[in-house]
mmCIF file as gemmi writes it, N, C-alpha and C atoms, coordinates in Angstrom:
data_model
loop_
_atom_site.group_PDB
_atom_site.id
_atom_site.type_symbol
_atom_site.label_atom_id
_atom_site.label_alt_id
_atom_site.label_comp_id
_atom_site.label_asym_id
_atom_site.label_entity_id
_atom_site.label_seq_id
_atom_site.pdbx_PDB_ins_code
_atom_site.Cartn_x
_atom_site.Cartn_y
_atom_site.Cartn_z
_atom_site.occupancy
_atom_site.B_iso_or_equiv
_atom_site.pdbx_formal_charge
_atom_site.auth_seq_id
_atom_site.auth_asym_id
_atom_site.pdbx_PDB_model_num
ATOM 1 N N . MET Axp A 1 ? 195.625 89.893 78.158 1 0 ? 1 A 1
ATOM 2 C CA . MET Axp A 1 ? 195.205 89.571 76.804 1 0 ? 1 A 1
ATOM 3 C C . MET Axp A 1 ? 195.456 88.096 76.49 1 0 ? 1 A 1
ATOM 4 N N . PHE Axp A 2 ? 196.681 87.615 76.832 1 0 ? 2 A 1
ATOM 5 C CA . PHE Axp A 2 ? 196.996 86.208 76.562 1 0 ? 2 A 1
ATOM 6 C C . PHE Axp A 2 ? 196.065 85.272 77.307 1 0 ? 2 A 1
ATOM 7 N N . ILE Axp A 3 ? 195.673 85.695 78.496 1 0 ? 3 A 1
ATOM 8 C CA . ILE Axp A 3 ? 194.824 84.831 79.311 1 0 ? 3 A 1
ATOM 9 C C . ILE Axp A 3 ? 193.485 84.557 78.628 1 0 ? 3 A 1
ATOM 10 N N . LEU Axp A 4 ? 193.05 85.461 77.771 1 0 ? 4 A 1
ATOM 11 C CA . LEU Axp A 4 ? 191.805 85.264 77.034 1 0 ? 4 A 1
ATOM 12 C C . LEU Axp A 4 ? 192.019 84.499 75.731 1 0 ? 4 A 1
ATOM 13 N N . LEU Axp A 5 ? 193.162 84.693 75.104 1 0 ? 5 A 1
ATOM 14 C CA . LEU Axp A 5 ? 193.418 84.07 73.809 1 0 ? 5 A 1
ATOM 15 C C . LEU Axp A 5 ? 193.858 82.614 73.909 1 0 ? 5 A 1
ATOM 16 N N . ILE Axp A 6 ? 194.536 82.261 74.968 1 0 ? 6 A 1
ATOM 17 C CA . ILE Axp A 6 ? 195.045 80.894 75.093 1 0 ? 6 A 1
ATOM 18 C C . ILE Axp A 6 ? 193.927 79.854 75.116 1 0 ? 6 A 1
ATOM 19 N N . PRO Axp A 7 ? 192.87 80.025 75.936 1 0 ? 7 A 1
ATOM 20 C CA . PRO Axp A 7 ? 191.795 79.021 75.905 1 0 ? 7 A 1
ATOM 21 C C . PRO Axp A 7 ? 191.115 78.915 74.535 1 0 ? 7 A 1
ATOM 22 N N . GLN Axp A 8 ? 190.97 80.04 73.861 1 0 ? 8 A 1
ATOM 23 C CA . GLN Axp A 8 ? 190.379 80.002 72.514 1 0 ? 8 A 1
ATOM 24 C C . GLN Axp A 8 ? 191.271 79.226 71.555 1 0 ? 8 A 1
ATOM 25 N N . GLY Axp A 9 ? 192.565 79.484 71.63 1 0 ? 9 A 1
ATOM 26 C CA . GLY Axp A 9 ? 193.511 78.769 70.774 1 0 ? 9 A 1
ATOM 27 C C . GLY Axp A 9 ? 193.542 77.283 71.074 1 0 ? 9 A 1
ATOM 28 N N . LEU Axp A 10 ? 193.442 76.931 72.359 1 0 ? 10 A 1
ATOM 29 C CA . LEU Axp A 10 ? 193.463 75.516 72.735 1 0 ? 10 A 1
ATOM 30 C C . LEU Axp A 10 ? 192.195 74.781 72.313 1 0 ? 10 A 1
ATOM 31 N N . ARG Axp A 11 ? 191.091 75.505 72.163 1 0 ? 11 A 1
ATOM 32 C CA . ARG Axp A 11 ? 189.878 74.863 71.637 1 0 ? 11 A 1
ATOM 33 C C . ARG Axp A 11 ? 190.076 74.442 70.188 1 0 ? 11 A 1
ATOM 34 N N . VAL Axp A 12 ? 190.804 75.265 69.428 1 0 ? 12 A 1
ATOM 35 C CA . VAL Axp A 12 ? 191.059 74.967 68.023 1 0 ? 12 A 1
ATOM 36 C C . VAL Axp A 12 ? 192.235 73.987 67.875 1 0 ? 12 A 1
ATOM 37 N N . PHE Axp A 13 ? 193.289 74.213 68.673 1 0 ? 13 A 1
ATOM 38 C CA . PHE Axp A 13 ? 194.494 73.377 68.62 1 0 ? 13 A 1
ATOM 39 C C . PHE Axp A 13 ? 194.791 72.82 70.014 1 0 ? 13 A 1
ATOM 40 N N . PRO Axp A 14 ? 194.036 71.799 70.46 1 0 ? 14 A 1
ATOM 41 C CA . PRO Axp A 14 ? 194.169 71.316 71.838 1 0 ? 14 A 1
ATOM 42 C C . PRO Axp A 14 ? 195.532 70.696 72.174 1 0 ? 14 A 1
ATOM 43 N N . LYS Axp A 15 ? 196.3 70.287 71.184 1 0 ? 15 A 1
ATOM 44 C CA . LYS Axp A 15 ? 197.596 69.657 71.452 1 0 ? 15 A 1
ATOM 45 C C . LYS Axp A 15 ? 198.766 70.556 71.052 1 0 ? 15 A 1
ATOM 46 N N . SER Axp A 16 ? 198.515 71.846 70.948 1 0 ? 16 A 1
ATOM 47 C CA . SER Axp A 16 ? 199.568 72.783 70.582 1 0 ? 16 A 1
ATOM 48 C C . SER Axp A 16 ? 200.537 72.952 71.752 1 0 ? 16 A 1
ATOM 49 N N . GLU Axp A 17 ? 201.778 72.518 71.551 1 0 ? 17 A 1
ATOM 50 C CA . GLU Axp A 17 ? 202.78 72.625 72.611 1 0 ? 17 A 1
ATOM 51 C C . GLU Axp A 17 ? 203.021 74.083 72.987 1 0 ? 17 A 1
ATOM 52 N N . GLU Axp A 18 ? 203.102 74.94 71.994 1 0 ? 18 A 1
ATOM 53 C CA . GLU Axp A 18 ? 203.378 76.351 72.249 1 0 ? 18 A 1
ATOM 54 C C . GLU Axp A 18 ? 202.273 76.996 73.101 1 0 ? 18 A 1
ATOM 55 N N . LEU Axp A 19 ? 201.019 76.706 72.784 1 0 ? 19 A 1
ATOM 56 C CA . LEU Axp A 19 ? 199.913 77.273 73.569 1 0 ? 19 A 1
ATOM 57 C C . LEU Axp A 19 ? 199.885 76.7 74.982 1 0 ? 19 A 1
ATOM 58 N N . LEU Axp A 20 ? 200.148 75.413 75.095 1 0 ? 20 A 1
ATOM 59 C CA . LEU Axp A 20 ? 200.157 74.799 76.423 1 0 ? 20 A 1
ATOM 60 C C . LEU Axp A 20 ? 201.291 75.35 77.286 1 0 ? 20 A 1
ATOM 61 N N . ILE Axp A 21 ? 202.446 75.575 76.684 1 0 ? 21 A 1
ATOM 62 C CA . ILE Axp A 21 ? 203.564 76.167 77.422 1 0 ? 21 A 1
ATOM 63 C C . ILE Axp A 21 ? 203.208 77.583 77.874 1 0 ? 21 A 1
ATOM 64 N N . ARG Axp A 22 ? 202.581 78.334 76.995 1 0 ? 22 A 1
ATOM 65 C CA . ARG Axp A 22 ? 202.166 79.693 77.378 1 0 ? 22 A 1
ATOM 66 C C . ARG Axp A 22 ? 201.146 79.657 78.515 1 0 ? 22 A 1
ATOM 67 N N . LYS Axp A 23 ? 200.241 78.674 78.463 1 0 ? 23 A 1
ATOM 68 C CA . LYS Axp A 23 ? 199.259 78.546 79.539 1 0 ? 23 A 1
ATOM 69 C C . LYS Axp A 23 ? 199.95 78.239 80.864 1 0 ? 23 A 1
ATOM 70 N N . VAL Axp A 24 ? 200.935 77.353 80.833 1 0 ? 24 A 1
ATOM 71 C CA . VAL Axp A 24 ? 201.693 77.021 82.043 1 0 ? 24 A 1
ATOM 72 C C . VAL Axp A 24 ? 202.372 78.268 82.601 1 0 ? 24 A 1
ATOM 73 N N . LYS Axp A 25 ? 202.983 79.055 81.737 1 0 ? 25 A 1
ATOM 74 C CA . LYS Axp A 25 ? 203.676 80.261 82.178 1 0 ? 25 A 1
ATOM 75 C C . LYS Axp A 25 ? 202.709 81.277 82.789 1 0 ? 25 A 1
ATOM 76 N N . VAL Axp A 26 ? 201.523 81.425 82.191 1 0 ? 26 A 1
ATOM 77 C CA . VAL Axp A 26 ? 200.526 82.346 82.737 1 0 ? 26 A 1
ATOM 78 C C . VAL Axp A 26 ? 200.054 81.858 84.104 1 0 ? 26 A 1
ATOM 79 N N . LEU Axp A 27 ? 199.763 80.571 84.213 1 0 ? 27 A 1
ATOM 80 C CA . LEU Axp A 27 ? 199.326 80.016 85.496 1 0 ? 27 A 1
ATOM 81 C C . LEU Axp A 27 ? 200.413 80.158 86.563 1 0 ? 27 A 1
ATOM 82 N N . ALA Axp A 28 ? 201.652 79.96 86.173 1 0 ? 28 A 1
ATOM 83 C CA . ALA Axp A 28 ? 202.755 80.11 87.129 1 0 ? 28 A 1
ATOM 84 C C . ALA Axp A 28 ? 202.861 81.564 87.588 1 0 ? 28 A 1
ATOM 85 N N . THR Axp A 29 ? 202.675 82.499 86.681 1 0 ? 29 A 1
ATOM 86 C CA . THR Axp A 29 ? 202.71 83.917 87.033 1 0 ? 29 A 1
ATOM 87 C C . THR Axp A 29 ? 201.594 84.265 88.01 1 0 ? 29 A 1
ATOM 88 N N . LEU Axp A 30 ? 200.471 83.584 87.877 1 0 ? 30 A 1
ATOM 89 C CA . LEU Axp A 30 ? 199.331 83.8 88.772 1 0 ? 30 A 1
ATOM 90 C C . LEU Axp A 30 ? 199.433 82.964 90.054 1 0 ? 30 A 1
ATOM 91 N N . HIS Axp A 31 ? 200.572 82.283 90.247 1 0 ? 31 A 1
ATOM 92 C CA . HIS Axp A 31 ? 200.824 81.43 91.42 1 0 ? 31 A 1
ATOM 93 C C . HIS Axp A 31 ? 199.837 80.268 91.513 1 0 ? 31 A 1
ATOM 94 N N . ARG Axp A 32 ? 199.389 79.782 90.39 1 0 ? 32 A 1
ATOM 95 C CA . ARG Axp A 32 ? 198.487 78.629 90.338 1 0 ? 32 A 1
ATOM 96 C C . ARG Axp A 32 ? 199.295 77.4 89.903 1 0 ? 32 A 1
ATOM 97 N N . TYR Axp A 33 ? 200.275 77.07 90.749 1 0 ? 33 A 1
ATOM 98 C CA . TYR Axp A 33 ? 201.248 76.033 90.425 1 0 ? 33 A 1
ATOM 99 C C . TYR Axp A 33 ? 200.63 74.653 90.297 1 0 ? 33 A 1
ATOM 100 N N . LYS Axp A 34 ? 199.72 74.324 91.199 1 0 ? 34 A 1
ATOM 101 C CA . LYS Axp A 34 ? 199.12 72.982 91.175 1 0 ? 34 A 1
ATOM 102 C C . LYS Axp A 34 ? 198.254 72.783 89.933 1 0 ? 34 A 1
ATOM 103 N N . GLU Axp A 35 ? 197.749 73.854 89.378 1 0 ? 35 A 1
ATOM 104 C CA . GLU Axp A 35 ? 196.963 73.781 88.15 1 0 ? 35 A 1
ATOM 105 C C . GLU Axp A 35 ? 197.876 73.647 86.928 1 0 ? 35 A 1
ATOM 106 N N . ALA Axp A 36 ? 199.052 74.241 87 1 0 ? 36 A 1
ATOM 107 C CA . ALA Axp A 36 ? 199.988 74.237 85.875 1 0 ? 36 A 1
ATOM 108 C C . ALA Axp A 36 ? 200.79 72.935 85.792 1 0 ? 36 A 1
ATOM 109 N N . LEU Axp A 37 ? 201.047 72.316 86.923 1 0 ? 37 A 1
ATOM 110 C CA . LEU Axp A 37 ? 201.902 71.12 86.957 1 0 ? 37 A 1
ATOM 111 C C . LEU Axp A 37 ? 201.377 69.966 86.097 1 0 ? 37 A 1
ATOM 112 N N . PRO Axp A 38 ? 200.091 69.625 86.143 1 0 ? 38 A 1
ATOM 113 C CA . PRO Axp A 38 ? 199.618 68.527 85.281 1 0 ? 38 A 1
ATOM 114 C C . PRO Axp A 38 ? 199.768 68.829 83.79 1 0 ? 38 A 1
ATOM 115 N N . ILE Axp A 39 ? 199.717 70.096 83.427 1 0 ? 39 A 1
ATOM 116 C CA . ILE Axp A 39 ? 199.89 70.455 82.015 1 0 ? 39 A 1
ATOM 117 C C . ILE Axp A 39 ? 201.323 70.153 81.578 1 0 ? 39 A 1
ATOM 118 N N . THR Axp A 40 ? 202.292 70.421 82.465 1 0 ? 40 A 1
ATOM 119 C CA . THR Axp A 40 ? 203.68 70.091 82.111 1 0 ? 40 A 1
ATOM 120 C C . THR Axp A 40 ? 203.87 68.573 82.01 1 0 ? 40 A 1
ATOM 121 N N . ASP Axp A 41 ? 203.156 67.825 82.854 1 0 ? 41 A 1
ATOM 122 C CA . ASP Axp A 41 ? 203.231 66.358 82.752 1 0 ? 41 A 1
ATOM 123 C C . ASP Axp A 41 ? 202.702 65.889 81.394 1 0 ? 41 A 1
ATOM 124 N N . THR Axp A 42 ? 201.604 66.487 80.954 1 0 ? 42 A 1
ATOM 125 C CA . THR Axp A 42 ? 201.035 66.16 79.644 1 0 ? 42 A 1
ATOM 126 C C . THR Axp A 42 ? 202.004 66.523 78.53 1 0 ? 42 A 1
ATOM 127 N N . LEU Axp A 43 ? 202.613 67.712 78.652 1 0 ? 43 A 1
ATOM 128 C CA . LEU Axp A 43 ? 203.582 68.139 77.642 1 0 ? 43 A 1
ATOM 129 C C . LEU Axp A 43 ? 204.78 67.2 77.59 1 0 ? 43 A 1
ATOM 130 N N . LEU Axp A 44 ? 205.229 66.712 78.733 1 0 ? 44 A 1
ATOM 131 C CA . LEU Axp A 44 ? 206.358 65.781 78.754 1 0 ? 44 A 1
ATOM 132 C C . LEU Axp A 44 ? 205.997 64.432 78.146 1 0 ? 44 A 1
ATOM 133 N N . GLN Axp A 45 ? 204.729 64.041 78.249 1 0 ? 45 A 1
ATOM 134 C CA . GLN Axp A 45 ? 204.29 62.81 77.59 1 0 ? 45 A 1
ATOM 135 C C . GLN Axp A 45 ? 204.293 62.995 76.071 1 0 ? 45 A 1
ATOM 136 N N . MET Axp A 46 ? 203.96 64.215 75.635 1 0 ? 46 A 1
ATOM 137 C CA . MET Axp A 46 ? 203.94 64.511 74.202 1 0 ? 46 A 1
ATOM 138 C C . MET Axp A 46 ? 205.357 64.624 73.63 1 0 ? 46 A 1
ATOM 139 N N . ASN Axp A 47 ? 206.254 65.245 74.41 1 0 ? 47 A 1
ATOM 140 C CA . ASN Axp A 47 ? 207.625 65.481 73.946 1 0 ? 47 A 1
ATOM 141 C C . ASN Axp A 47 ? 208.548 65.482 75.16 1 0 ? 47 A 1
ATOM 142 N N . SER Axp A 48 ? 209.085 64.33 75.479 1 0 ? 48 A 1
ATOM 143 C CA . SER Axp A 48 ? 209.888 64.187 76.698 1 0 ? 48 A 1
ATOM 144 C C . SER Axp A 48 ? 211.232 64.902 76.626 1 0 ? 48 A 1
ATOM 145 N N . GLY Axp A 49 ? 211.645 65.327 75.444 1 0 ? 49 A 1
ATOM 146 C CA . GLY Axp A 49 ? 212.935 65.973 75.298 1 0 ? 49 A 1
ATOM 147 C C . GLY Axp A 49 ? 212.892 67.487 75.312 1 0 ? 49 A 1
ATOM 148 N N . ASN Axp A 50 ? 211.73 68.072 75.57 1 0 ? 50 A 1
ATOM 149 C CA . ASN Axp A 50 ? 211.6 69.536 75.555 1 0 ? 50 A 1
ATOM 150 C C . ASN Axp A 50 ? 212.238 70.119 76.811 1 0 ? 50 A 1
ATOM 151 N N . ALA Axp A 51 ? 213.388 70.743 76.641 1 0 ? 51 A 1
ATOM 152 C CA . ALA Axp A 51 ? 214.158 71.261 77.785 1 0 ? 51 A 1
ATOM 153 C C . ALA Axp A 51 ? 213.397 72.344 78.542 1 0 ? 51 A 1
ATOM 154 N N . GLU Axp A 52 ? 212.657 73.18 77.83 1 0 ? 52 A 1
ATOM 155 C CA . GLU Axp A 52 ? 211.9 74.253 78.484 1 0 ? 52 A 1
ATOM 156 C C . GLU Axp A 52 ? 210.821 73.674 79.394 1 0 ? 52 A 1
ATOM 157 N N . VAL Axp A 53 ? 210.141 72.634 78.932 1 0 ? 53 A 1
ATOM 158 C CA . VAL Axp A 53 ? 209.078 72.014 79.721 1 0 ? 53 A 1
ATOM 159 C C . VAL Axp A 53 ? 209.671 71.275 80.925 1 0 ? 53 A 1
ATOM 160 N N . ILE Axp A 54 ? 210.805 70.637 80.738 1 0 ? 54 A 1
ATOM 161 C CA . ILE Axp A 54 ? 211.47 69.964 81.86 1 0 ? 54 A 1
ATOM 162 C C . ILE Axp A 54 ? 211.801 70.985 82.942 1 0 ? 54 A 1
ATOM 163 N N . LYS Axp A 55 ? 212.346 72.117 82.526 1 0 ? 55 A 1
ATOM 164 C CA . LYS Axp A 55 ? 212.706 73.178 83.47 1 0 ? 55 A 1
ATOM 165 C C . LYS Axp A 55 ? 211.457 73.72 84.181 1 0 ? 55 A 1
ATOM 166 N N . LEU Axp A 56 ? 210.378 73.935 83.427 1 0 ? 56 A 1
ATOM 167 C CA . LEU Axp A 56 ? 209.125 74.41 84.031 1 0 ? 56 A 1
ATOM 168 C C . LEU Axp A 56 ? 208.571 73.387 85.014 1 0 ? 56 A 1
ATOM 169 N N . ASN Axp A 57 ? 208.633 72.111 84.653 1 0 ? 57 A 1
ATOM 170 C CA . ASN Axp A 57 ? 208.115 71.054 85.508 1 0 ? 57 A 1
ATOM 171 C C . ASN Axp A 57 ? 208.855 71.02 86.847 1 0 ? 57 A 1
ATOM 172 N N . ILE Axp A 58 ? 210.167 71.103 86.798 1 0 ? 58 A 1
ATOM 173 C CA . ILE Axp A 58 ? 210.976 71.092 88.024 1 0 ? 58 A 1
ATOM 174 C C . ILE Axp A 58 ? 210.662 72.322 88.867 1 0 ? 58 A 1
ATOM 175 N N . MET Axp A 59 ? 210.573 73.49 88.223 1 0 ? 59 A 1
ATOM 176 C CA . MET Axp A 59 ? 210.282 74.728 88.938 1 0 ? 59 A 1
ATOM 177 C C . MET Axp A 59 ? 208.914 74.658 89.618 1 0 ? 59 A 1
ATOM 178 N N . LEU Axp A 60 ? 207.912 74.144 88.901 1 0 ? 60 A 1
ATOM 179 C CA . LEU Axp A 60 ? 206.559 74.065 89.463 1 0 ? 60 A 1
ATOM 180 C C . LEU Axp A 60 ? 206.489 73.08 90.616 1 0 ? 60 A 1
ATOM 181 N N . LYS Axp A 61 ? 207.209 71.966 90.513 1 0 ? 61 A 1
ATOM 182 C CA . LYS Axp A 61 ? 207.237 71.019 91.628 1 0 ? 61 A 1
ATOM 183 C C . LYS Axp A 61 ? 207.834 71.676 92.859 1 0 ? 61 A 1
ATOM 184 N N . ASP Axp A 62 ? 208.907 72.425 92.644 1 0 ? 62 A 1
ATOM 185 C CA . ASP Axp A 62 ? 209.562 73.11 93.751 1 0 ? 62 A 1
ATOM 186 C C . ASP Axp A 62 ? 208.637 74.159 94.374 1 0 ? 62 A 1
ATOM 187 N N . LEU Axp A 63 ? 207.942 74.912 93.552 1 0 ? 63 A 1
ATOM 188 C CA . LEU Axp A 63 ? 207.071 75.983 94.052 1 0 ? 63 A 1
ATOM 189 C C . LEU Axp A 63 ? 205.776 75.459 94.675 1 0 ? 63 A 1
ATOM 190 N N . SER Axp A 64 ? 205.351 74.263 94.307 1 0 ? 64 A 1
ATOM 191 C CA . SER Axp A 64 ? 204.076 73.756 94.808 1 0 ? 64 A 1
ATOM 192 C C . SER Axp A 64 ? 204.192 73.015 96.138 1 0 ? 64 A 1
ATOM 193 N N . TRP Axp A 65 ? 205.42 72.795 96.607 1 0 ? 65 A 1
ATOM 194 C CA . TRP Axp A 65 ? 205.592 72.143 97.903 1 0 ? 65 A 1
ATOM 195 C C . TRP Axp A 65 ? 205.099 73.047 99.008 1 0 ? 65 A 1
ATOM 196 N N . LYS Axp A 66 ? 204.336 72.472 99.933 1 0 ? 66 A 1
ATOM 197 C CA . LYS Axp A 66 ? 203.862 73.238 101.082 1 0 ? 66 A 1
ATOM 198 C C . LYS Axp A 66 ? 204.963 73.408 102.113 1 0 ? 66 A 1
ATOM 199 N N . ASN Axp A 67 ? 205.697 72.353 102.346 1 0 ? 67 A 1
ATOM 200 C CA . ASN Axp A 67 ? 206.786 72.381 103.321 1 0 ? 67 A 1
ATOM 201 C C . ASN Axp A 67 ? 208.087 72.077 102.599 1 0 ? 67 A 1
ATOM 202 N N . LYS Axp A 68 ? 209.097 72.88 102.88 1 0 ? 68 A 1
ATOM 203 C CA . LYS Axp A 68 ? 210.381 72.67 102.245 1 0 ? 68 A 1
ATOM 204 C C . LYS Axp A 68 ? 211.469 72.879 103.29 1 0 ? 68 A 1
ATOM 205 N N . LEU Axp A 69 ? 212.449 72.021 103.269 1 0 ? 69 A 1
ATOM 206 C CA . LEU Axp A 69 ? 213.571 72.111 104.192 1 0 ? 69 A 1
ATOM 207 C C . LEU Axp A 69 ? 214.845 72.233 103.371 1 0 ? 69 A 1
ATOM 208 N N . THR Axp A 70 ? 215.655 73.213 103.718 1 0 ? 70 A 1
ATOM 209 C CA . THR Axp A 70 ? 216.928 73.403 103.043 1 0 ? 70 A 1
ATOM 210 C C . THR Axp A 70 ? 218.044 73.228 104.06 1 0 ? 70 A 1
ATOM 211 N N . ILE Axp A 71 ? 219.004 72.413 103.71 1 0 ? 71 A 1
ATOM 212 C CA . ILE Axp A 71 ? 220.145 72.175 104.588 1 0 ? 71 A 1
ATOM 213 C C . ILE Axp A 71 ? 221.403 72.572 103.826 1 0 ? 71 A 1
ATOM 214 N N . SER Axp A 72 ? 222.242 73.342 104.49 1 0 ? 72 A 1
ATOM 215 C CA . SER Axp A 72 ? 223.506 73.708 103.859 1 0 ? 72 A 1
ATOM 216 C C . SER Axp A 72 ? 224.615 73.592 104.898 1 0 ? 72 A 1
ATOM 217 N N . GLY Axp A 73 ? 225.808 73.496 104.417 1 0 ? 73 A 1
ATOM 218 C CA . GLY Axp A 73 ? 226.929 73.362 105.335 1 0 ? 73 A 1
ATOM 219 C C . GLY Axp A 73 ? 228.182 73.969 104.744 1 0 ? 73 A 1
ATOM 220 N N . GLY Axp A 74 ? 229.181 74.043 105.565 1 0 ? 74 A 1
ATOM 221 C CA . GLY Axp A 74 ? 230.435 74.601 105.101 1 0 ? 74 A 1
ATOM 222 C C . GLY Axp A 74 ? 231.594 73.861 105.727 1 0 ? 74 A 1
ATOM 223 N N . TYR Axp A 75 ? 232.747 74.035 105.163 1 0 ? 75 A 1
ATOM 224 C CA . TYR Axp A 75 ? 233.944 73.367 105.64 1 0 ? 75 A 1
ATOM 225 C C . TYR Axp A 75 ? 235.052 74.407 105.722 1 0 ? 75 A 1
ATOM 226 N N . THR Axp A 76 ? 235.692 74.469 106.859 1 0 ? 76 A 1
ATOM 227 C CA . THR Axp A 76 ? 236.81 75.386 107.045 1 0 ? 76 A 1
ATOM 228 C C . THR Axp A 76 ? 238.06 74.575 107.353 1 0 ? 76 A 1
ATOM 229 N N . HIS Axp A 77 ? 239.099 74.879 106.653 1 0 ? 77 A 1
ATOM 230 C CA . HIS Axp A 77 ? 240.361 74.161 106.832 1 0 ? 77 A 1
ATOM 231 C C . HIS Axp A 77 ? 241.461 75.17 107.159 1 0 ? 77 A 1
ATOM 232 N N . PHE Axp A 78 ? 242.254 74.87 108.185 1 0 ? 78 A 1
ATOM 233 C CA . PHE Axp A 78 ? 243.369 75.728 108.572 1 0 ? 78 A 1
ATOM 234 C C . PHE Axp A 78 ? 244.673 75.008 108.235 1 0 ? 78 A 1
ATOM 235 N N . ASP Axp A 79 ? 245.625 75.77 107.757 1 0 ? 79 A 1
ATOM 236 C CA . ASP Axp A 79 ? 246.929 75.199 107.402 1 0 ? 79 A 1
ATOM 237 C C . ASP Axp A 79 ? 247.813 74.922 108.614 1 0 ? 79 A 1
ATOM 238 N N . LYS Axp A 80 ? 247.523 75.547 109.735 1 0 ? 80 A 1
ATOM 239 C CA . LYS Axp A 80 ? 248.345 75.317 110.919 1 0 ? 80 A 1
ATOM 240 C C . LYS Axp A 80 ? 247.465 74.955 112.107 1 0 ? 80 A 1
ATOM 241 N N . GLU Axp A 81 ? 248.086 74.35 113.132 1 0 ? 81 A 1
ATOM 242 C CA . GLU Axp A 81 ? 247.373 73.99 114.349 1 0 ? 81 A 1
ATOM 243 C C . GLU Axp A 81 ? 247.432 75.14 115.335 1 0 ? 81 A 1
ATOM 244 N N . PHE Axp A 82 ? 246.366 75.284 116.098 1 0 ? 82 A 1
ATOM 245 C CA . PHE Axp A 82 ? 246.315 76.312 117.129 1 0 ? 82 A 1
ATOM 246 C C . PHE Axp A 82 ? 246.433 75.635 118.491 1 0 ? 82 A 1
ATOM 247 N N . LYS Axp A 83 ? 247.16 76.277 119.396 1 0 ? 83 A 1
ATOM 248 C CA . LYS Axp A 83 ? 247.343 75.702 120.728 1 0 ? 83 A 1
ATOM 249 C C . LYS Axp A 83 ? 246.019 75.605 121.466 1 0 ? 83 A 1
ATOM 250 N N . ASP Axp A 84 ? 245.213 76.644 121.375 1 0 ? 84 A 1
ATOM 251 C CA . ASP Axp A 84 ? 243.932 76.673 122.079 1 0 ? 84 A 1
ATOM 252 C C . ASP Axp A 84 ? 242.817 76.718 121.031 1 0 ? 84 A 1
ATOM 253 N N . ASP Axp A 85 ? 242.525 75.562 120.468 1 0 ? 85 A 1
ATOM 254 C CA . ASP Axp A 85 ? 241.535 75.547 119.39 1 0 ? 85 A 1
ATOM 255 C C . ASP Axp A 85 ? 240.113 75.713 119.856 1 0 ? 85 A 1
ATOM 256 N N . ARG Axp A 86 ? 239.905 75.771 121.163 1 0 ? 86 A 1
ATOM 257 C CA . ARG Axp A 86 ? 238.546 75.97 121.689 1 0 ? 86 A 1
ATOM 258 C C . ARG Axp A 86 ? 238.038 77.375 121.404 1 0 ? 86 A 1
ATOM 259 N N . ARG Axp A 87 ? 238.921 78.287 121.112 1 0 ? 87 A 1
ATOM 260 C CA . ARG Axp A 87 ? 238.48 79.654 120.864 1 0 ? 87 A 1
ATOM 261 C C . ARG Axp A 87 ? 237.601 79.759 119.622 1 0 ? 87 A 1
ATOM 262 N N . PHE Axp A 88 ? 237.633 78.748 118.772 1 0 ? 88 A 1
ATOM 263 C CA . PHE Axp A 88 ? 236.791 78.743 117.582 1 0 ? 88 A 1
ATOM 264 C C . PHE Axp A 88 ? 235.433 78.107 117.823 1 0 ? 88 A 1
ATOM 265 N N . CYS Axp A 89 ? 235.275 77.494 118.973 1 0 ? 89 A 1
ATOM 266 C CA . CYS Axp A 89 ? 234.006 76.838 119.304 1 0 ? 89 A 1
ATOM 267 C C . CYS Axp A 89 ? 233.122 77.817 120.086 1 0 ? 89 A 1
ATOM 268 N N . LYS Axp A 90 ? 231.854 77.801 119.764 1 0 ? 90 A 1
ATOM 269 C CA . LYS Axp A 90 ? 230.905 78.62 120.517 1 0 ? 90 A 1
ATOM 270 C C . LYS Axp A 90 ? 230.338 77.795 121.645 1 0 ? 90 A 1
ATOM 271 N N . HIS Axp A 91 ? 230.303 78.376 122.838 1 0 ? 91 A 1
ATOM 272 C CA . HIS Axp A 91 ? 229.783 77.652 124.005 1 0 ? 91 A 1
ATOM 273 C C . HIS Axp A 91 ? 228.427 78.174 124.373 1 0 ? 91 A 1
C-alpha cells in the first residue's frame, strides 16, 4: 500500500522529508540499495543533522558494496610462562 501512496505524496510534496525517508525504507526492504542511496544523500543536503537519515545512509552504503572484507583479531594473555610454549602453536 505504501509503495503506491509514496509516489503520489511526493508529487504533491516533493521535498517532504518524511515521505522521502519512507521511500528509502521501502526501497531498502526491496533490496534496491543503489536506488535508495541517492535519496539519503539528498535528504542529508536538506537536513544534515537528521540522525535517522545518517544511519540509513551508512547502512545503505554498507549493503550496496559488491565486495566486502572483514578482518578481526584477538589477543590472549597468560599470567604465567609455560616451559613448552610451542604446544599453543598450530603446525
